[in-house]
N, C-alpha and C positions, 0 to 999 in steps of 0.2 A: 502494498498498499504506501503510494507518495503521500512523504510529510504536509501538513498543511489543515486545512479545515473545512469546511464547510457548513452552509446559512438556507434554510429551508424556513418560507415565512407563508401561512395560508386563511383565511380568517381570524386573524388578531393571533393565530398559535403561531410559536417559533421553535424552531429544531436547530439546535447548533452540534456540531461533531468535531471533536480535534483528533488530529492522527500523527500525533506525539508522544514521547512520554512524558509525561506532566514532570515539571520541576525538577529534569535532570539535565543536566550539560546545557550550554548556550543560554539561553535567558527566555526559552519557551515556558509557558503557564498557561493555566486555565485558575482563573479565580469565580467562586460562585459565593454573591451575597446576597442578602434578602433585597438590596439594593439596585443589583446592577451586575452581570457577569462580564467579565473579560475573557478573552481570549488574545494571548500575546505570541505570536511566532516567530524565533530569529535570533537575529543579536545585535544587543543594544551596547553600543559602543562606550555611549557615556554616562552607564547606568551610576557608577562612581560617583561620579560628579553630580548627579541628579540628587543620588542618596545624601549627600554631603547634607544638604540642607532640609533632608527629612528626618524625622526619626520612625523607626520601625522598618520592615521588609520593601521589598521593590514590590509585592505585590498590595502593601498596605498603601503604599507613593502612589500607585498608580489608580487607586480604588479613590482615596482621598484629592487626587488629583483631577480627576473625573468629576467627580461629585461636585468641586469648587469650581473648575475652571472648563466644564464640558470637553467638547471637541481638543481643545487649544492643547490640552495635552499631548496628541499627535504633534506638536509644533516641539516639544521639548525633546523627540527622542532622535537619534542621531544611531546612523545603522542599517541592519540589513533586517527589515520587521514588517510584518502584515500580522493582519487580526482583526477581530472585532469587538462591539461592545452591546448589548443589552440593557439597555434601559427600560426595566420594567416599572419604575416609577411613570414616566412619562410616554412609557409603551413605543419607544424607537430604537432601530436597530441600526448602527453605525458600524461600516464595513470600509476599511483603510489599506493604506501601502504606504510605503517609504515612499520620500520624496524623490529618486530615481525610476521608481515602478522596476526594480530588478527583482524586487520582491511581489510575484504578479498574482490580483486576485480578479476570476473573472465573472461576470453576473448575468441576469438575463429577468424581465419582468412580463410574464403570457400569463395570459386568463387567470389574473389576479392572483396568481404566485409567484412569489418570488427566491430564485436561487441565487448562490453567490459560491462560489468554489475558488479553491488558490489556486486547483489542477483542473485545467480546460478537459482534460479526456474525460476525469472523473464528472466534470459538470455534465457532459454529453450524455455519459452513461446513464447519470442521475434524471435526465431530462427524459429517455427515452422509456425509462422504467415508470415516468410518470405520465405515459401517452404521450407526449411530446414529439412530434419528428422534427429532423433536422433537416435544415437545405443551406446549401451552400452560398453564403453572399458574394456575389460573381463581380463585385466592384475587391473585395479585396481578393480574391484567385488571380487576377488582372495585377493590381499592385505588387501581387509577389512575381507576377513574368516582370513588369515592368522595372521594379525598385526593386525587390531583392527581400524586402521585408515589410510589412503591411503599418499604415500609419495611424497615429494618436490610437485610437480607444477599438480598432478595428478588430476582429476575429475570423477565422474563415467560415464560422457557422453565421447565418440572417440573425438577427436580433439578440445576439449575444454579444456582451461588449467588455472589454476590459478596464478596469479602474484606473485613470489616467493617473501619470505620476505626481506626487502630494497631494493626491486628492483623497475623498472620500465620499463615501455613498450615507445619506440618510434616508431610512425607510419611517415613516410615520405609519403603525401597523392596526392604527383605529380609522384614517382612513386610507390605506392602502396607497400613499403616494411617494414616489421618491425621488430625491435631489442629487445630484453631484457638485458639493463643492470643494474649495481649495483652500489647505492650508499654506503654501509657499507659493507664491506666484513671481517665477524670477521675471515676466513680462515688466512689473513692477518695480525692478532693481534701477537703480538711476545711476547716473555716470562717475567714478572716481571722481573726488573734491580736490586732493594732496596731488603732489609732484610723483612723478615716475618714481623717484627714489625712496619715497615715503612707500609705495608701492611694491616695490621689491622688496623691501624691508618688512612689510604687513603680509605677503604672501608667504614669505618664509616661515614666520609666527605661527600661521595658521595653519600651512605644511607641517610644521612641524608637532603641532598640538594633534593634529590627523594620525600621522605617524605613531606618535607613542600611546594613543588609544587603542590602535590596532595592537601594537606589539605587548601594550600593558594587557590586553584581553588574552592573547596566547599567556602571559605569566597569571593571572585568575585562573586560568582554564588548566596550567600547568601542564601546558606543553611547549615541544620546538617552535623556532620560527622557521617557515618555509615560505620564502620570496619569490615571483617568479623571475627571472633575468634573460634579456636579448640584448640583441643588435640596437634596438630603438631605445629613444630616452626617456619614456615612462617609468619604465620597471626600474632602471637603473637608478633614476632620480630617488623611486620612492626607496630603494636597498640603501643607497647610501645615505639616507637621511638617517635611517634604522640602527646604521652603522655610524654616524654622530653621535645618535641619543644612546649607545654605550648597549644597542641588543645584539645580540651575538647569534647570528643566522646560521641555523641548523641545517638549513637546504638552499643550494641557491639551483634551482629547477629551469633548464631549458629543453623546448623541444621544437625539431626542426629537420630539415633533410640534412643527411651528415654532411659533414663542411661547407656548409651556406653560412654566410656571415654574423648569421644569431649565435653558431655554433663557437665561429673565433672569435668571436668580439666577447662574448657572455665569459668564452673559457679564460680568455687572458685577464679579465676583473678577477674573477674567482682565482687565480693562482696569484693573482698581486697581491688581492687580500687574505690569500688562505681561508676560502673561504669551501666549506665540504660542497659537492657539486653535483648534481646528476644530470644528464644528458639521455634525453629517450629520442632517436632517432625515428624521423619517420620516412623512412626508405623504400617500403616493398608497395606502400599504398593498400593494402589489403582491407584496412580499415574504411574504406571507400564505399564497399558493400552495407555497412551497419545505416542503411535508409532508412529501414521503419523504426529502429529504437530513435534515431535523432531524429525524426518527424514524430515522433511521441514526446521527445524531449523540448524540441521547439514549439511545440502544439498547434504547429504549422503557422506562427505566426513570421518566420523568416525561412528562407532556402536552408533546410537541414547541413550542405557541403558548409555552410560557415562555423560548425562549432564541430564536423568529424574527425578533423585530426585532434580537437583536445580531448573527445572520446578516447581516442587512443591511447595517449599521453597518461592522461588518466587509469587506464585499464592496466597498463606499464609502467606505474610509476613502484618503484621498492620503498622510498621514504616514508613512515607509517606516523610518525611521531608528533603529529599536528591536526590543528582545530580550523583553522584558518589557511587562505590563500593569499599571501599578500601580492598584490599586482598594483598596476600602473592604469588602469583603463579610463580612457576619453581625455586624458592628460594634452597628448599632441591637440586634441581636436577642440579644446576648451581654449587654449590658448595660443591659438592662429590658425589650425587645420581648418575650423569655421568659417572664417573670415575671406572671402575669395578677393574683397578689396581693402584697400586702410580707410574704410568710410562704413559709415553706416550703411545698409540697402536692404533693398524687402529681399525676402527668398526666392529664388528662382530653380529649376528644374536642375540646373548646375550642381553635381556633385553629389545626387541621389537616384538619377536614373541609371541600370544596370543595361536594360535593355533597348532602344529607340523604337523598336518594332511595335512595343505594345503602350507605347507612350498615349497614341490616339486615345485606346479603351479607357485611360483614364485622366485625361485631360482636363478635363471640365471638374471633375471630382477633385485633383489636386489646386487647381485654381483657388477652389473653395477652400482648401485644406491653409494651402499660403495665404490669402487673404488675411487668416485671422494674426498672424504676426507682421509686425513692421519691421524686426532684425533676423537677417537672413542666420546669423549665429546660434539663434534661440531655435528657430524653424529646426534646423537641422541636429543641435543638441536631444532636442524631446523625439526627434523622426527617425534619425540614423544611431546618436549614440544611446537612448534610453529604448529603441525599438529593434535595433541590428546589431551593434556591437557586443548588447549583453547576451546575446546566446551561448560565448563561452562561460560566462557566470551559472548560466540553467544548467549547463553537461557539468561543471563542477560541484555546482551546489547538491549531486550527488553523493558526496566524499565531504564536502567540507563548505564554508561559507565563503564568498569570494570578495573581499574587498579593493578598495582603492583609494586612496589620501585624495586626489582628485573631485573625490564624489561625494566629500560631506556637504552639507548646504554653507557653512563659511567661506569655503572654497570656491564654489560654484558662485556665490554672492559675488566675492570679489572678483572672482576670473570675468563675470559678466560684466561686470561695472568699470573696467578700463578700456580705456577708447579703441576703437579699432587699430587704428594707427599705431597704437602703441605694439599692438600685439600679430599684428600681419607678417607673414615671412618668419614668424615664432620670432623677433625679434627682444621682446619681453622675457620670453622663456630662454633666452641664451644669456640676458642680463642677471637675472635670476639666479641662474646656474653659475656666472662667472664670479660673481660677489660671494655667492651661498652655498654652493655646492661644485667648487672648483675640479674635485675629484671624477665627477661626471663629465667633464671637458675634457679629459686627458685620452679618450678612448673615443674611436672611429664611430660615427654614427651611420647604422645600417642603410639609413636610406641615403644617404648623400656620396659614403665613402670618404669622408671627412669627417676631422674632430668639429665638435658643434661649439667653436671658441670665437667666430667672426659670424657676422652679418653675412657677408657675401659670398662665404661658403656654401649657402642654403640653395641659391640659383646657378654660380658654379657646379656644385656636384649633381644635383636634379640637371641639370642641360648637359653637363657633358661628362663626368667622370660615372654615374649610376646608368646613364645611355649606353655609355661606351661597352661598360661592364656586361650589361645585357646583351649585346650586340654581339662580344665576344662571344657570349657561352650560348647564344641561344643560336645565331646565325655560325661566325666561324668553327668555332669548337664542336657546335652539334649536342652541344650538354647540356640542354635546359635545365636538368635536373642541381646544376649547379648556382641559377639563376633565380631562386627562390626557396621562399621558408617551409613552403608546402608545393610542391611542380605537380599538381593533379592532373594535368593535362599529361605529363609527361608518365605521369605512373597508367593510366589511361590506354594512350598510344602505344605503351611498351610491355603491356599485360593484357595477354588476350583471354585472360582465365577473369578478367575485370569487362571485361567488352561483354562477354559471352553473359556474365551475371546482370549487367544493367539491361543488355538486349532480351534477357529471359524475363524481367522485372515488367520492362514495359510491356513485351507481349501478351504477360499474364494479366495485366494490372488497367489497359488500355480501352476492356470491356467497361469497366464505371465510369466511362463518359458515353455510354449511348445515348442517355436524354438527353445531352450536350453536346449534338453537330458539330455546332463550330468550334467552343471550343476542344473538343475531340481532334478535329484538324488543325488547328494551330498546335495542339501541344504534339501530335505526329509530325507534323513540319519540325518543331523546335528541336525534337528528339533527335530527328535527321540530320544533322546539321554536326560538323566537324566539331566543333568546341564543346568540349566536356562541361562548361557553366551550364551551355545551354541545354545539354541531356539532363542535367542536373536539375534545371528548374523545371523542364516536362516531368520529369521523373516525380519532383516534389508536389507536381499537382495530382498525380497517382495515389501518391501516400498518402496525401491527406484526405482522399476519396476515400481510400483503404479504411484511413483510419477513424472518419467521423459518417460518413454516407454507404 
């Protein structure tokens, strides 16, 4: 049984189920009092800080805080959490997710019945058990084909939605009405009012606090520290800050194709700092067959192939003494990667479309979504970072929670407040690194093949060195496996067994689209293309139909 919780409300009757061991490990708890029942699942990084100003247990703190402050209790929590609160006195139910919605909760309101569940697959089964037939949401399916993930609150199932990041549902059980409310609105964040020098110091302090929260949680759980380490900037920044703050890394973990830059760079760092190091090679591509397993984990909200290599790493990880995966998710994006120009601008389809052929199918819907945003980086934060990048987190969470110091509310608030011209081309990121984490700038950046110690190196490295490196291995040496962290196309082209597996999967499941002739033809054409990612997109649709319909 997938851990989490579920809620069912009908005719004023409330049923709550939780699927975790109450009161053991992490911060997952079930509280039952005469006034209120509370389910909280996950990890609360600032729990100790909250209890400094409160007497009694965390359970008492949550109950007292809710009775005094209502939904504002969510605003005080930091970490990977989700849950529900049954307010018996006021006959209302609150169902909530964390600020980045990495802890997903899905819901539907059909025929005076309200269903919510932290697992979409389980929710779909519950709906069927209650006589509700499931219908595919066609806009969502075409979003998967055009974008590679779903936007905002969509799911592959019609009339079923995801609670948006930083939001909660409030259900009035007497009137049988429901509304979604926001408790942390990034669109209201104003621009930074002090100097860039102040900002560099402020981000250092906020990042330090976030890293300490993560690693001190390991100490609270009495486990070692496992940190991801690659050739990128984000994971090394997070790990170097841990080292700066006197935390002993128990395992620096890297996974990529053998000999690629991620391995070379991470090995060099681990060797120089004498860190225990584990490398998991992604060399034979056999993991590409885990189509249904990854679709179940993604719940059909993004193309399964985005996390399939993470599943292989998880399956082959030998280090065991840990409770948290320490990473650096979204740092590159929120500190410049989401800014296509050095100024504030409205969002466009730039950076989000992965298959232009399907753009016309979602064009009007995409324009409608983008019209809700004034700033490009907020649109991309919510729809790429929170809805696509986090697939790896869903995979890892089978074993342990995945945390990133770039994803706390304070870090997000400060990053979004910085002027776009500061962050453009990662200029601010480099200045922060140069002043507060010089160690990170001593090693090559995988993206540019140069050390990240000067602004000019970004453009020069991107345009000349990295392109030259890719041309050398792809065109001249005919060794594409050396040109990517996970060269899926190479694995597919060079392995008849994988080719046969995909062809068999397609043949066996294409009939599931019999009632959707236009989609069936499009998926068939997509699968016939040589590009492996296009085949994955086609197979992803079939796997979703197999899972739900």
